[in-house]
N, C-alpha and C positions, 0 to 999 in steps of 0.2 A: 404426538410427534411435534417437535419444534419447527416453527415456520421460518423459512429463509427467503431472502430476496434472491431470485434466480435470474436466468436469462430473460430479457424483456419479451413480453408478448407483442403482438403486432402494433397495438396502440401505444405501447411504451416506446417502440422504435420510432414511430411517427412523432411522439412527444419530444424525444431527444433530438430528432432531426430538425424540429422546429425551434429547439432551444428554449423550452418553457417548462415551468414546474408542473408537477402532477396536478396540483390544485387548480392552477390556471388552465391547464389543458382540459381538465374535466368540466370546468365551468364554461369554457369556450365551446366544448362539444354540446353541453346542455343547451346553451343559447342557440347554437346552430340547429339543433333538433327542434326547438320551439319555433324557429323561423321557417323551417322547411320540413313539415311533418312527413311528406312523402319521400324525402331524401334519406340517405343512409345515416345512421346515428352511431357515433363512436361510444361504446360503453366503457365503464371503468375496468381496467385490466386487473388481474389478480396480483397486486403488488407483492403479496406474501404467498408465493407458491408453496404447496405442501409437499411436493415431491422433490427429492434430491436430484442434482444433475447427473446425467449418465455420461458414458465415455464413447458413445456411438458417433461415428463419422468425424469429420473435420480433421482427419489425419492425412498425412501425405503419402500413405501407402507403404511406408518403410519403417513402421514401428517406432516412430519418433516419440520420445518420452514427453517432449513439449511440442504440441502441434503448432504449425506455422501461425495460426491466428492468435496464439497465446504468447508469442515471443515479443517481449517488450523491453524498454529501457527507461530508467528514471533519468530525467534530463540533467540532474545534478552531475552525472558522469561527464557531460559535455558542457558544463556551465561556462567554460572559457570560450567555447564556440558561440553560444547564444549571446554572450556578453561582449563579443569581439566587434570592433569597429569595421563595418563593411567597406568603408572608404580607405582603409589602410592595408587591405589584404585581398588576395584572390581566393582565400580559403572560405568555406561556408561560414556565414556569420549571421546572427540573429535567428529567431525561431523559424522563419519560413525556409531559409536555406538549409538549416539543420534538419528540419523535417524532410526536406527533399533528399538529403544525403542518407538519412536513416532509412527512408523508404527504399532507396537503391540497395542498401545492405540486406533488406528483407524484413525489417521490423514492421509489425502491424499495430503495435501499441506503444504508447508512451505514458509515463507518469511525470507530472509536473513537480517542480521544487520551487514554486513561486512563478510569477508572471512578468518578471523583469528581463530586459535585454538591453543591448546598446542603444543609445538614443538615436543613432544614425540608421538603425535598422528600420524596415517598413513598420509603421504603426507607432514608432517612438519607444521610449524607455519603459514605460509602465503600462502594461496591458491588464492590470488587475481591476477590471470594470466589466460591466455587461457589454459595452461596445467593444472593448478590447477582446473579450472572450469570443464575440461574434467573428472578429477578424482571425483570431487563432483557430476557431472552428473551421473557417473557410479554408485555411491552409492545411489543417489536418485532413479535411475531406479531399482536398486537391491531391494529396499524396497518399491517400488510402490508409491513413492512420487513425487510431481511436485513442482518445484519452481515457485512461482507466482510473486515475486518481491524482491527488495532489498532496504534497507535504506543505500545508498552508496553515491557516488561522484556526486555532482551537482556543477559546477563551481561557485565560489564565485565572480569572477571578472566580470565586465561588462563595456565596451564591452569585449568579450572573447579574451583572449590571445591565441596565437597558441598552447602553451603548454597545457592550460586548454582544448582547443578543442580536441587536440589529446588524452588527458587523458579521456575525456568524451566519445569519440568514442571507446577507448579501453574498457571502462566499458560496452558500448553497445554490443561489441563483446563478452565479458564475459557473459552478459545476454542472448545472443542468444545461446551460447554454453550450458548454463544451461537450455535452453528451456523456459525462462521467457517470459510472455506476457507484463510485466510491469517492470519499473525501476523508483525508486524515491528517496526521501530523507526524513529524520525525522524532518526537520526544516521548518518553515514558509517561504514563498517567500521573505518576509522582516519583520523585527521587528518594522517597522515604523507605525505610526498612520495617516500619511499624504498621501493624494491622489496622489501627485506627485511621491512619492516613490513607491506606488503601480502601477502607470503607467509604471515606469521603470521596476519593477519586471514582469509585464505582458509582456512587450516587450522581456525581457530576456527569459521567459518561453515559449513564442510563438516560439522564434528562436530555443531554445533547443528542444522543442517538435517536431518541424518540422524535425530536424535532426534525432531524435529518431524514428519518424514515418517512415522515409525512410528505417529504418532498421527493421520495423515491431514491434516496441516496443511502448507501451503507457507510456509516462512520467507522473509521479504523484507527488504531494506534500502532505505530511502528516502534519496535523496541530494540535496544542494544543489550549488551551483556548484563548490565547491572540488574535489569528487571528479572533475571533468572536466579539472582541470589536468594538466599533463604530468608523467609519472613521471620521477624522477631515477634513472637506471640505468646511467650510464657517464661517461666523461670523467675529467679530473683529480679526485683526491680532495681533500676539504677537510681541515682540521687534525684532525678527528675520524675521518678515514678514510672519509667518506661521499661518494658520487658527486655531481657538481655539474652534469651535463648529461644530456640526454634523447635517447632513440632516436626520440621522437615519438609513443610510445604514451601514451594518457591513463590515469590511475590506475584509473578504473572499467572501462575496456576491459581492462586487465590483470586486474582482479578477475574479470571475466566469464570470461576464459580460464583463470584459476587455480582457479575453483570448479566443483563438480560441478553440471551443469545439471539433474540430477534431484532435487537437494535444496536449491538456493539460487536464489531469485528476486529481482527488483528491482521497485521502484515509482519510475518517473520522475516527478519534479516538473517539468512541462514549462516552467513559468516559469523556474525556476532553471537548467534546461538551456539556455534562451535567454540568460540572464545569462552562463553559461559561454561560449556562442558569442561574446558581446561581449568577454569578458575574456581568454579563453585562445586566442589565434589565432597566436602565434609561440612558438618555443622555440629554445634553443641546442643544436645537435646535438653529438654526441661529438667532432667535429672542430673545434668552435668556431664554426661558421657559424650564422647566424640563418636559420631556415626558417619558412615560413608554412604553417599547416594550420587551416583554418576548421572548427569543429565543426558537425556536422549532427545535431541531436537525433533527428529522425525516421529518419535513415539508420541510426543506432545501433540503434534499435528494430527496424527492418526486418531488420538482420543477426542480431538475437537475439530475434525476435519473441515466441516463447513463453516467454522469460525475464521478460517484462513483463506479468504478469496485472493489475497496477494502475497507474494514473496519478494524479497530482494535476493537475487542470485549473484553473490560476489564470492570470490575464491581466495584462498590463502595457502601459503606454504608453511609447514610446521617450523616453529622457532620457539624452543623452550627457554630461551634466554631473555626474551623481551617482556615477560610478565603477562602477555596476552595469549601465548601459545601459537600464534600465527602471524605471518606478514602478509598483507593484502597484495594480491597479484591479479592479472587479467583472468577473467573467467575461463576455465578450462585448462589453465596452466598451473594449477595448484594441487593441493593434496586432499581437499574436501571431496568426498565421494558422492558427487551429485547424481550419478546413475542410480546408486542404491537409494539415495534420499527420495528421488522422484518415483522410483518403483514402489517404495514403501508407502508413500502418502497417496498414490493413485489419483483418481478423480482429475485426470489431466485436462479435461474439458471444462473444469471449474476453476482451478488455480491459475493465477496470472503471474508468472515469474518475470520480474523486472531486473535486467542486468544493471549492476552498479559497480563502480570502482571509484572510491573516494579520491584516489591519487592519480586519476587519469590525466588531468591537465598538467602540462609541463611548462616550466619557465623558459626552457631552451628549445623545445620542439612544439610549435603551435599546432601541428597536425596530429599530435599524439592521442588526444582524447577521442577523436573520431576514429582513429586507427584501432584504439582499444575497443570501441563500440563495434567495429567491423569484425575483429577477431573474436570477440565475445559472442556475437551473433552466430558466427560459423561454428564455434564450439558448442553453443547451446543447441543448435540445429542438429549437430552430429550425435547427440545422446540418443541411444536406442534401447528399447526394451530387449530383454533376453528372449531368444526364440526357443 
């Protein structure tokens, strides 16, 4: 059975509350045991639990498809609010006040999209440091929020440069201070359609994922529609010697098979997966024939369920005239059938859906993005399992 990072054991919870890495935590505990033999000793927790998470408990008693403790928001949705000058408005501004407002709406989780805010907000403009993370963590704790991930730094170079490796490890330390179980990026592993490039990407992510795993962090990639296009892996070669046709496997499906499930995870943006369903439904096979294969976002998750600890929950109304198939709208006000999606993927106490709306900030209504967050929370909370 494949091993997965699961809910933290008691010593993991203490480690995250202290804001230290697993290695530092265990070495500290070992030193403490040597100094006080008669005292309690913290042992190493099973970082890679063998059992899959269950769905017992943590519900609100009303068959919620997304339990209260799993309702989150990526802060990109309210980026205008975190970046707003608190000296120029009475609206919530900066991380601390935005956390306070999100907590009032009912959110219990957030996903970061970087650590910058307005310079006049408490803590200053740039909190991308261990000290900044400690300040952010104090505000998260103050308002009962948990950081689940971040769209942040993933080295672009390969092989890794010493500078990139050091920066990556610094971000892992920040993630640990914040109590995160996951760290990721908002970009695809590669923008290429060729198998050779996806092989390189898989090697890179396996290496980075193993580094993150040693610090108790799940490394994840967040993907938009193009990652679900068909891989070019055969047929006649073009003038540069590259394949021009497909076996019918999608690029991200290949990445899932090429990466180690114990060190590499994914965050499905459910909106963009549905855009991919609209856009990528036929391919040219190796023999030159045109074949149809409609993408099933929930089906992909079901086949690789524990590879998807995080989702982006954003909604869209159908629009077949814009080339995407959908126009983005506030969660719960669109045509994507989230009730069916969440029922199909199950494991509701494992997945962490993060509300997102790229266009929530408004040039004319400064309160709009937080109002979108409020409405989205209510609509997410209202999703119910069929009785």
